[in-house]
N, C-alpha and C positions, 0 to 999 in steps of 0.2 A: 907870555903864554896866552894862547887863544882862549878867551873866556867861553866862546861857543863850544869849543871842543871839550872844555872842562865840564860844561853843563851836560853835554851828551855822555861823557864818560861817567858822570855821577848817576845819570839815569840808568845806564847799562849795568854799573856795579850794583845799584840798588835792586834792579829787576833780575839780574843774573842771566839775562837773555837779550840778544840783539833785537829779536822780534818783539818782545814785550816792551822794551825801551822805545822801539820805533812806534809802537801803538800809542804809547804815552806821549811821545813828542810829535806825533803826526808826521813821521818821516819813514821812508822805506828802509827795509833791513840793509840794503846795499849802501844807502846814504849814511846810515849809522856806522856801518862797518868801515867805510872810507874815513870817517872822522876819527874813529878809534885808531886805525892804522896810521893816520897822519900824526896823531898825538904821540903814539909809540915811537914813530920815527923822529919826531921833534925831541923826545926825551931820551932816545937811543936805548930803550928798554922795553921788555914785554910787560904789559899791565895785566894780562889775563892768561890763564891756562885754558885752552880750548878743549872741551870734552863733548861727547855726543849728548850728554844730558844738560849741557849749558856751559856757562863761563864761570871760572873760579879765579878770584884775584890772586896775583902773585904777591910776593912780599912788597915789591915796589908799588904794586897796585893798591895794596892795603894802606900804605903811607899816603898815597895821593887821595884815596877815598876818605881817610880821616880828615884830610885838609879840606876837601870839597864838602864834607858833611858839616864841618864847623862853619864854612862859608855859607852854606844853605841855611843853617840855623840863625846866623847873624842877619842874613837877608830877610828871613821870616820875622825876626825881631824888629828890623827897620820898617818892614811893611806894616806890622802891627802898630808901631808907634805912629806911623802916618795915618792909618785908619782911625786911631784913637784921637786924632785932632778934630774929628767930627763931633758935633754936639750930642748926638744920640748914642746910647749904649747898644751896640749890636755886634755881631760877629762871633768868632769862636773864642772860648776861654777854656784853657786846659788846666784842670784842677787835680792835684794828686793828694791822696791821703791814704790812711791804712784801711784795710778791708772792713774792720770792725766799725771804726768811726764813720766811714763813708756810707755803709749800708744801714747802720742802726741810728745814727744821729743826723748826718748831713742830708742824705737823699730824701728822707721824709719831710724835710723843711724846704726843699727846693721849689715846690709850687709857689711859695711866697715870692721867691726871687723872679720866677717866670711871670707871675702876675704883674710885677712892676716893670720887668724888661722882657716882653714877649719875643723880641727878635734876637735875644741872646742864645748862643749855641754852646752849652757847657759840655765839655768832654771830661767825664769824671773817671780818672785812672786810679783804681784801687789796688794797691800792692804794698807789701812791707818794705820793699826796696826803696831807698832814698834816691829820688830822681835828681838830676843835675839841673837846677834852675838857671844858673848863669849860662849854661849851654842850651837852654830853652827846651829841655825835655818836657817841661811843663811851665805854665805861667805862674801858678800859685800853689803853695803847699800848705797843708795842715798836718803837723807832725807831733808825735808824742815825746819830743825832746827838742831842745834848742838847736836850730840848724848850725852846723859848723862851717858851711861854705861862706866864702868871702863875698862881698858886694851884694848882700841880701838885706832887704828891709824886713824886720821881724817884729812881731807883737805877741806878747803872751796873752792867751785868751782865758785860760782857766786851768784848774788842776783836776786830775782824775785819780781815783783809787779803784783797784779791783777788790771785790768782796764776794761773799757767798750768798747766793740767792736761790729761792725755791718758790714753787707755786703753792697757794693755800691747799689745793687738792692733794699735792704730794705730802705736805706736812700733816694734814689730817689723817692720812692713811699710814704714814710711817713714823710720825712723831717729829718733834723739833729738837735738834741737837743743841745742847747748852754749853758743851765744852769739847775741845778737840778730840778727846778720847771717844766721844760719841760718834765720830765719823765712821767707826768700824761697823755701825749699823745702817750705813747709807751708801748709796751709789753717788760717786763724784763725776761730774761732767766738766771737762776743762779742755784747754788746748794741749795738744801733744807737746811734750818738752822739747822735741826736735823741730817743731815748727817755728817759723819766724814770728816773734811776738815781743811786746814790751817787756823789758828786763824785770821790772817790778812785779808784773803779773806772773812771769816765769818763776821768780823766786817764791811767790806765794804758792804756786802749784807744787813746786818741789817740796815745800814744807808740809803741805797737806798729804802728799804721797808718802811721807815718812810714816804715816799712821796705817794701821792694818785695815785697809778699805775693803768693804764687802764686795763692791763691784765698781767698775770704772768704764766711762765712755769718753774717749778723746776725739777731738775734732781739730781741724787746722785753722779755724777762725771763730770769732765770737758770735757770728750769726748762727753757725751750727750749734754752738753751746746754748744760745738763747732758745733755739727750736726745741732742744732736748728739755730745757727747763719748763717752757710753757706747755709742753705736752706731758709734764708730770713724771719725767724719767728719773730725776734725782736733784742733787744740790749742785748748782753751777757756779763756776768762777766767772764773774762778769764785771764789766766796768760800771761805775755808779752813775754815769750819765744816762743809763737806761731807765732810771727810776721815774723820770719825767714822762716818758711815753708808755711805760709799763707799771703804773702805780699799784697794780695788784700783786706784784712780786713782793715776797717777804725777804727782808734782809736778815739772814740767819747769822747769829754770833757776830754782831756788829763790831766787836773789838778785834775780830780777826780780819785784817785787810792788808793790802799791799802798801808799800811806801807811795808817797805822792808822785804823780807823773805830770809834768807840765805840758800843756798843749800850746803850740805856737802856730801862728799864721806867718808865712814868709813869701816874698816875691823879689825878683831882681830889681836892683837899683834903676835899671834902664826903663822899667815899667812904672816908675813913680807917678808919671803923669797919665797913665792909662785909665780911661774912664771905665772900661770893663773891670779892671782890677779894683778900682775904687768902689764900684757898685757892689762887687762881690764882698769886698772887705767890710763895707758898711752893713751889708745884709747879715754877714756872719756875726759881727759885733752886736747888732740888734738882737739876734737870736740868742747870743750868749747872755745878754742882759736879762732877757725873758727867762732863760734857763736858770740863771742864778737866783732870780726872784722866786721862782717856783721851787727850787731846791731848798731855799731857806724856809719857805712855808711848809714843805714836806718833812724836813729833817731838823730844822732849827739850827743848822750849821751853815758855815760859809763853804762855797765850792772853790 
């Protein structure tokens, strides 16, 4: 099969347009169209439905696009490994983690990484969906559970628990609850039970909602919950890693907390020798050591 035709097919399928694909490939629309027709003749099948609004893949086209997508990701991985043979740490590093951990813990610490490696380009992808690392949807992942995918190098970083936190100003005005029944006198701020979140945190929220709450504010991520808490709106269900950066927050009813949640760093086996991955891994581990030390000093407990 003609590799050049496959490359052009992949660009057209990705763009959904002969014109846009041609612009990306620096080819005329007619040249792109000839290559697609030639590939369809070679395979004796139609790969696209032609519509006035653009091109839509046929069932056979979808099969071929899946194959070319896998090929493109493998080629990207090979190119990354070649680039990583250089002495200096530079280039793009795609990091995926949850919205809460990425915005509240990781992003505020990235200046230290850039100070050490100013030519690094970090693409921080924040979502609850678990991306496929072996298929190179990302280079490195930090997740709130042990990865189940094969061919991954993984390291447990720390454990997290969700608890109830409030601002001193809120507690001064509304009082400090001492038992679960006191929740009836307060507003709870938490993630919506229908939103994607860590299972242990969801279980804690469901338990709290069993009580007769006076008022409720639900948000679809921990960043929103934190904003409600620091603006004195109520009692918020938040991960305990926030205590390092928000030491003024008061941990209410410390005995009421979620089960432990393990935090793992993972990356594909094929990136074992990557200098960019190694630099990021070392940076995160150093920050975890600092976090654990400060956590012990603040709480007298291990994290």
